[in-house]
C-alpha positions as CSV (number, residue, x, y, z in Angstrom):
1,M,9.2,-13.2,-11.4
2,S,9.9,-15.4,-8.3
3,I,10.1,-13.7,-4.9
4,N,13.8,-14.5,-4.7
5,R,14.6,-12.8,-8.0
6,L,12.5,-9.8,-7.0
7,R,14.5,-9.4,-3.8
8,E,17.8,-9.7,-5.7
9,A,16.7,-7.0,-8.1
10,I,15.9,-4.5,-5.4
11,T,18.8,-2.1,-4.7
12,A,18.9,1.4,-3.1
13,P,19.0,4.3,-5.6
14,D,22.0,6.5,-5.9
15,E,21.5,9.0,-3.1
16,G,24.0,11.3,-4.8
17,A,21.2,12.0,-7.3
18,A,19.4,13.9,-4.6
19,V,22.0,16.7,-4.8
20,A,21.5,17.1,-8.5
21,A,17.7,17.0,-8.1
22,R,17.8,19.7,-5.4
23,R,20.2,21.8,-7.5
24,H,17.7,21.6,-10.4
25,L,14.8,22.7,-8.2
26,D,16.9,25.6,-6.7
27,A,17.5,26.9,-10.3
28,L,13.7,27.2,-10.9
29,T,12.0,30.6,-10.7
30,K,11.2,30.6,-7.0
31,P,13.1,31.0,-3.7
32,P,14.9,27.8,-2.8
33,G,12.6,25.5,-0.8
34,S,9.6,27.7,-1.2
35,L,7.4,24.9,-2.3
36,G,8.1,23.0,0.9
37,R,7.4,19.3,0.9
38,L,6.3,19.4,-2.7
39,E,10.0,19.9,-3.5
40,D,11.0,17.1,-1.2
41,L,8.5,14.8,-3.0
42,A,9.9,15.9,-6.3
43,V,13.4,15.0,-5.1
44,R,12.4,11.6,-3.9
45,L,10.6,10.8,-7.2
46,A,13.6,12.0,-9.2
47,V,16.1,9.9,-7.2
48,L,13.9,6.8,-7.5
49,R,13.5,7.2,-11.2
50,G,17.1,8.3,-11.8
51,G,16.0,11.4,-13.7
52,A,13.1,13.8,-14.2
53,P,10.0,12.2,-12.6
54,R,6.8,11.5,-14.5
55,V,3.3,10.7,-13.1
56,E,1.0,10.5,-16.1
57,Q,-0.2,6.9,-16.1
58,P,-1.0,5.9,-12.5
59,V,-2.6,2.6,-11.6
60,V,-4.5,1.9,-8.5
61,F,-4.4,-1.8,-7.3
62,V,-7.4,-2.8,-5.1
63,F,-6.9,-6.4,-3.9
64,A,-9.6,-8.2,-2.1
65,G,-9.6,-11.2,0.3
66,D,-11.4,-12.6,3.2
67,H,-10.2,-13.5,6.7
68,G,-10.9,-16.5,8.9
69,I,-10.5,-14.3,11.9
70,V,-14.0,-12.9,11.4
71,A,-15.2,-16.0,13.2
72,E,-14.0,-14.4,16.4
73,G,-16.6,-11.5,16.0
74,V,-14.1,-8.7,15.2
75,S,-16.0,-6.8,12.6
76,A,-19.1,-4.6,12.5
77,Y,-20.0,-6.0,9.0
78,P,-20.7,-9.5,7.7
79,Q,-18.2,-11.2,5.5
80,T,-20.6,-11.1,2.5
81,V,-19.7,-7.4,2.2
82,T,-16.2,-8.2,0.7
83,A,-17.7,-9.8,-2.4
84,Q,-20.4,-7.1,-2.7
85,M,-17.8,-4.4,-2.5
86,V,-15.8,-6.1,-5.2
87,E,-18.9,-6.0,-7.4
88,N,-19.2,-2.3,-6.5
89,F,-15.6,-1.6,-7.6
90,L,-16.2,-3.4,-10.9
91,A,-19.4,-1.3,-11.4
92,G,-17.4,1.9,-10.8
93,G,-19.5,3.0,-7.8
94,A,-17.1,3.0,-4.9
95,A,-15.2,5.9,-3.4
96,I,-12.0,4.6,-5.0
97,N,-13.6,4.6,-8.4
98,V,-14.6,8.2,-8.0
99,L,-11.2,9.4,-6.8
100,A,-9.3,7.3,-9.4
101,R,-11.4,8.8,-12.2
102,Q,-10.6,12.3,-10.8
103,A,-6.9,11.5,-10.7
104,G,-6.9,9.9,-14.2
105,A,-5.9,6.5,-12.8
106,R,-6.8,3.1,-14.0
107,V,-8.1,0.7,-11.3
108,V,-7.1,-2.9,-11.2
109,V,-9.4,-5.0,-9.0
110,A,-8.2,-8.5,-8.0
111,D,-9.8,-11.4,-6.1
112,F,-7.0,-12.9,-4.0
113,G,-9.3,-14.9,-1.8
114,V,-12.9,-13.6,-1.5
115,A,-15.0,-16.2,0.4
116,M,-18.3,-15.6,-1.4
117,P,-18.5,-15.9,-5.2
118,V,-18.4,-12.6,-7.2
119,L,-21.6,-12.5,-9.3
120,P,-21.1,-13.8,-12.9
121,N,-22.2,-10.5,-14.5
122,A,-19.4,-8.8,-12.6
123,E,-16.8,-11.1,-14.1
124,A,-17.4,-9.6,-17.5
125,H,-15.6,-6.5,-16.2
126,D,-11.9,-6.1,-15.5
127,L,-11.5,-8.5,-12.6
128,A,-8.1,-10.2,-12.1
129,R,-8.9,-13.7,-10.6
130,V,-5.8,-14.9,-8.7
131,R,-7.8,-16.6,-5.9
132,I,-5.5,-18.4,-3.6
133,A,-8.3,-19.9,-1.4
134,P,-11.7,-18.8,-0.2
135,G,-10.3,-16.7,2.6
136,T,-7.5,-17.3,5.1
137,A,-7.8,-19.6,8.1
138,N,-8.4,-18.2,11.6
139,M,-5.1,-16.9,12.8
140,A,-6.4,-17.0,16.4
141,V,-6.1,-20.8,16.4
142,G,-3.2,-21.3,13.9
143,P,-1.5,-19.9,10.8
144,A,-3.6,-17.9,8.5
145,M,-2.0,-19.5,5.5
146,S,0.8,-21.8,4.4
147,H,4.2,-20.5,3.3
148,A,3.4,-21.8,-0.2
149,Q,0.2,-19.8,-0.3
150,A,2.0,-16.6,0.9
151,I,4.6,-17.0,-1.8
152,A,1.9,-17.6,-4.4
153,A,0.0,-14.5,-3.4
154,I,3.1,-12.3,-3.4
155,E,4.2,-13.5,-6.8
156,A,0.6,-13.1,-8.2
157,G,0.6,-9.5,-7.0
158,A,4.1,-8.9,-8.5
159,A,2.9,-10.3,-11.8
160,L,0.0,-7.8,-11.9
161,A,2.4,-4.9,-11.1
162,E,4.9,-6.0,-13.8
163,D,2.1,-6.2,-16.4
164,A,1.0,-2.7,-15.5
165,A,4.6,-1.4,-15.7
166,E,5.1,-3.0,-19.1
167,R,1.9,-1.1,-20.2
168,G,3.5,2.2,-19.1
169,A,2.3,2.7,-15.5
170,D,4.6,5.2,-13.8
171,L,3.1,5.2,-10.3
172,F,1.3,2.5,-8.3
173,A,-1.3,3.3,-5.7
174,I,-2.2,0.3,-3.4
175,G,-5.4,-0.4,-1.6
176,E,-7.5,-3.3,-0.4
177,M,-10.9,-4.7,0.6
178,G,-11.5,-7.5,3.1
179,I,-13.8,-7.7,6.1
180,G,-11.6,-8.5,9.1
181,N,-8.3,-7.1,7.6
182,T,-7.8,-4.4,10.1
183,T,-7.4,-7.2,12.7
184,A,-4.8,-8.9,10.4
185,A,-3.0,-5.6,9.9
186,S,-2.9,-5.0,13.7
187,A,-1.4,-8.4,14.3
188,I,1.2,-7.9,11.5
189,T,2.1,-4.4,12.8
190,A,2.5,-5.7,16.4
191,A,4.6,-8.6,15.2
192,V,7.0,-6.5,13.0
193,T,7.3,-3.4,15.3
194,G,7.1,-5.1,18.7
195,A,4.3,-2.8,19.7
196,A,1.6,-4.0,22.1
197,P,-1.7,-5.2,20.6
198,D,-3.7,-2.4,22.4
199,D,-1.4,0.2,20.8
200,V,-2.0,-0.9,17.2
201,T,-5.6,-2.1,17.3
202,G,-8.3,0.3,16.4
203,R,-12.0,0.2,15.7
204,G,-11.7,-0.6,12.0
205,T,-15.2,-0.4,10.5
206,G,-16.5,1.3,13.6
207,V,-16.9,-1.4,16.1
208,D,-18.3,-0.8,19.6
209,D,-16.2,-1.0,22.8
210,A,-16.9,-4.7,23.5
211,T,-15.9,-5.7,20.0
212,W,-12.8,-3.5,20.1
213,R,-11.6,-5.1,23.3
214,R,-12.3,-8.5,21.7
215,K,-10.2,-7.5,18.7
216,I,-7.3,-6.6,21.0
217,D,-7.6,-10.0,22.7
218,V,-7.7,-11.8,19.4
219,V,-4.6,-10.0,18.2
220,G,-2.8,-11.0,21.4
221,R,-3.9,-14.6,21.0
222,A,-2.8,-14.8,17.4
223,L,0.6,-13.6,18.3
224,A,0.9,-15.9,21.2
225,I,-0.2,-19.0,19.3
226,N,1.8,-18.4,16.1
227,R,4.9,-16.6,17.6
228,P,6.1,-15.3,14.2
229,D,9.7,-14.2,14.0
230,P,9.6,-10.4,13.2
231,R,12.8,-10.7,11.1
232,E,11.1,-13.2,8.8
233,G,8.5,-11.4,6.6
234,L,7.2,-14.6,5.1
235,A,6.7,-16.2,8.5
236,V,4.8,-13.1,9.7
237,L,2.6,-13.0,6.6
238,A,1.8,-16.7,6.7
239,A,1.0,-16.6,10.4
240,L,-1.3,-13.6,10.3
241,G,-2.6,-13.1,6.7
242,G,-4.2,-12.1,4.5
243,F,-4.1,-13.0,0.8
244,E,-4.8,-9.4,-0.3
245,I,-2.1,-8.1,1.9
246,A,0.4,-10.6,0.4
247,G,-0.6,-9.5,-3.0
248,L,0.2,-5.9,-2.1
249,V,3.6,-7.1,-0.8
250,G,4.2,-8.4,-4.3
251,V,3.3,-5.1,-5.9
252,I,5.7,-3.3,-3.6
253,L,8.6,-5.6,-4.4
254,A,7.9,-5.5,-8.2
255,A,7.7,-1.7,-8.0
256,A,10.9,-1.4,-6.1
257,A,12.7,-3.7,-8.5
258,R,11.5,-1.5,-11.4
259,R,12.0,1.9,-9.6
260,V,8.3,2.7,-9.8
261,P,6.9,4.8,-6.9
262,V,4.3,3.2,-4.7
263,A,1.7,5.4,-3.0
264,V,0.8,3.5,0.1
265,D,-2.7,4.0,1.4
266,G,-3.7,3.4,5.0
267,F,-3.2,0.9,7.7
268,I,-3.7,-2.3,5.9
269,A,-1.6,-1.3,2.9
270,T,1.1,-0.1,5.3
271,S,1.1,-3.5,7.0
272,A,2.0,-4.9,3.6
273,A,4.8,-2.4,3.4
274,L,6.1,-3.6,6.7
275,V,6.3,-7.1,5.4
276,A,7.9,-6.0,2.1
277,V,10.6,-4.0,3.8
278,T,11.3,-6.9,6.1
279,L,11.9,-9.0,3.0
280,A,13.9,-6.4,1.1
281,P,15.0,-3.4,3.2
282,A,15.8,-1.3,0.1
283,A,12.2,-1.5,-1.0
284,R,11.5,1.4,1.4
285,H,12.9,3.8,-1.2
286,A,9.9,3.2,-3.4
287,L,7.4,3.8,-0.7
288,F,5.5,7.1,-0.4
289,A,3.1,7.4,2.6
290,A,0.0,8.9,1.0
291,H,-1.7,9.8,4.3
292,R,-2.0,9.1,8.0
293,S,-5.0,6.9,8.8
294,A,-7.2,7.4,11.8
295,E,-6.3,3.9,12.9
296,P,-3.8,4.1,15.8
297,G,-1.6,1.3,14.4
298,H,-0.9,3.3,11.2
299,A,1.2,5.9,13.0
300,V,3.2,3.0,14.7
301,A,3.8,1.4,11.3
302,L,4.8,4.7,9.6
303,R,7.3,5.5,12.4
304,H,8.8,2.0,12.0
305,L,9.2,2.6,8.3
306,A,10.5,6.2,8.9
307,L,7.9,7.5,6.5
308,E,6.2,10.9,6.9
309,P,2.6,11.0,5.5
310,Y,1.7,13.7,3.0
311,L,-1.9,14.1,3.9
312,D,-3.8,13.8,7.3
313,L,-7.5,13.9,6.6
314,G,-8.8,11.4,9.2
315,L,-9.4,8.8,6.5
316,R,-10.1,5.2,7.5
317,L,-11.9,3.7,4.5
318,G,-9.1,1.8,2.7
319,E,-9.7,0.9,-0.9
320,G,-6.7,3.0,-1.9
321,T,-8.7,6.3,-1.4
322,G,-5.9,8.2,0.4
323,A,-3.4,6.9,-2.2
324,A,-5.6,8.1,-5.0
325,L,-5.6,11.6,-3.5
326,F,-1.8,11.5,-3.2
327,I,-1.6,11.0,-7.0
328,H,-2.5,14.7,-7.5
329,L,0.4,15.8,-5.2
330,A,2.9,13.4,-7.0
331,R,1.8,14.7,-10.4
332,A,2.1,18.3,-9.3
333,A,5.6,17.6,-7.9
334,A,6.7,15.9,-11.1
335,R,5.4,18.7,-13.3
336,I,7.0,21.4,-11.2
337,Y,10.3,19.6,-11.6
338,G,9.9,19.2,-15.4
339,E,7.9,22.2,-16.6
340,M,8.9,25.2,-14.5
341,A,11.3,27.7,-16.1
342,T,14.7,28.3,-14.7
343,F,15.9,31.8,-13.8
344,K,18.2,31.7,-16.8
345,S,15.7,30.4,-19.3
346,A,13.0,32.9,-18.1
347,G,15.4,35.9,-18.0
348,V,14.6,36.4,-14.4
349,D,17.3,37.8,-12.0
350,G,18.4,35.4,-9.3
351,R,19.3,36.0,-5.7
352,L,21.8,38.8,-4.9
């Protein structure tokens, strides 16, 4: 589906449904509100779905892409790690594979623009190849990608999400891999929220003080050179990258159009959410902030989106790991909503 059709299909859910959902929860065999935020989560899931929520076939999307900004020396790891980690995902050995297996989630790995070739033996596994280019351009000297490339990546991500939904997926968890992408996420977050580069730029993979200061300077230069309009999501995305972030924007838009909840992982995934909500404000209703990353820009992005994270574990790995942990909470909330007895059906006396 084209990006324009996706945006047209996204509407805000009926907020009146929240009253009915809350009434249903209050009729269950417990004091009203006694399950705290688990009840709030159940209400949001029910409102989005338009009925009893269900989280039985979650899918984790892990999109990978490289960034030209690594030429500025902003990462503690070489760019070759992106392709190597994609191979690790395909072999089932990464943290996201472990957590997804525990959550009963299928993992979809996609190459949106990995610079180095993924080894041929890895291609025999479930790798979606939607490569836009072998990495983005250096945003510190000009746009990271063209508008056409940004649209192509968004629509490719949306197509993967639509295929998963057709196969029965009822929750999407979004994650990523790409050396240099915390720098891109910092730039996107600063552009959309108006925050200063030093307020949204963290240490990413664990860079030293000198590299961290260089990252801040690079983000400032990228914003000054490209001057993206914060009201234009495509312009921000094209100016600052990356292809994997654009793909996640597509997943969010497709999910919002189909009323499928999206568990948003950490800082990079949330930068995709910033762009998606700029393109379609009602897409925010499909977003669930899985956790609060240790990256300082994540808190800024979450405040801008008015999302409260469900977990705060000091995570900063990416890959969708925090989103995979959130699946357990979402499934618990859905099952509480659908499986608990009411006071009437259980023959339990209600409040005086």
